[in-house]
C-alpha positions as CSV (number, residue, x, y, z in Angstrom):
1,M,-44.6,-29.6,-32.7
2,R,-44.8,-32.6,-30.9
3,K,-41.9,-31.5,-28.2
4,I,-44.2,-28.5,-27.3
5,G,-47.3,-30.8,-26.7
6,I,-45.1,-32.9,-24.1
7,V,-43.4,-29.3,-22.5
8,L,-47.2,-28.4,-22.1
9,L,-48.1,-31.5,-20.6
10,I,-45.1,-32.1,-18.5
11,L,-45.8,-28.0,-16.9
12,I,-49.9,-28.8,-16.8
13,I,-49.1,-31.9,-14.6
14,A,-46.7,-30.0,-12.5
15,A,-48.8,-27.2,-11.9
16,S,-51.4,-29.6,-10.9
17,F,-49.2,-31.1,-8.0
18,G,-48.0,-27.8,-7.1
19,G,-51.6,-26.5,-6.7
20,L,-52.6,-29.7,-4.8
21,W,-49.5,-29.5,-2.6
22,W,-50.4,-25.3,-1.8
23,K,-54.1,-26.4,-1.4
24,N,-53.7,-29.1,1.1
25,G,-50.7,-27.3,3.0
26,T,-53.0,-24.4,3.4
27,S,-55.9,-26.6,4.7
28,E,-56.5,-27.0,8.4
29,A,-53.7,-29.4,10.6
30,N,-56.4,-30.7,12.4
31,P,-60.1,-29.8,11.7
32,K,-61.9,-31.8,13.9
33,D,-59.7,-29.8,16.9
34,K,-61.9,-26.9,17.4
35,K,-59.8,-25.7,20.3
36,I,-58.0,-22.3,20.9
37,Y,-54.3,-22.5,21.3
38,T,-52.1,-19.6,22.3
39,F,-48.6,-19.7,20.1
40,V,-46.0,-17.6,22.0
41,V,-43.2,-16.0,19.6
42,G,-39.3,-15.2,20.8
43,K,-38.0,-11.8,19.5
44,E,-34.8,-13.5,17.8
45,E,-37.2,-16.5,16.2
46,G,-37.0,-16.7,12.6
47,V,-39.5,-18.2,10.3
48,R,-37.8,-21.6,10.1
49,E,-38.2,-21.9,14.1
50,I,-41.5,-20.9,14.1
51,S,-43.0,-23.3,11.5
52,S,-40.8,-26.1,12.7
53,R,-42.5,-25.4,16.1
54,L,-46.2,-25.1,14.8
55,K,-45.9,-28.4,12.6
56,K,-44.0,-30.2,15.7
57,Q,-47.3,-28.8,18.2
58,D,-49.7,-30.1,14.5
59,L,-50.9,-26.6,14.4
60,I,-50.2,-26.2,10.5
61,K,-49.6,-29.2,7.9
62,D,-46.3,-27.9,5.8
63,P,-44.0,-25.7,7.4
64,I,-42.9,-24.7,3.3
65,V,-46.1,-23.6,2.9
66,F,-46.2,-21.7,5.9
67,F,-43.1,-19.6,4.7
């Protein structure tokens, strides 16, 4: 019975951290910046290249969440 409690506690902690990570990753990269940006995506670019460029330009917080 104690093992089940420990496993549940670990799952709850992992889910909490995952939720916080997801919430942070989906929030605005710079909430004070209200400018409109144009971001051009090339035909041959993949999601990794796009997310990397968005992160470098500080338009997203987390490239993994962007996937």
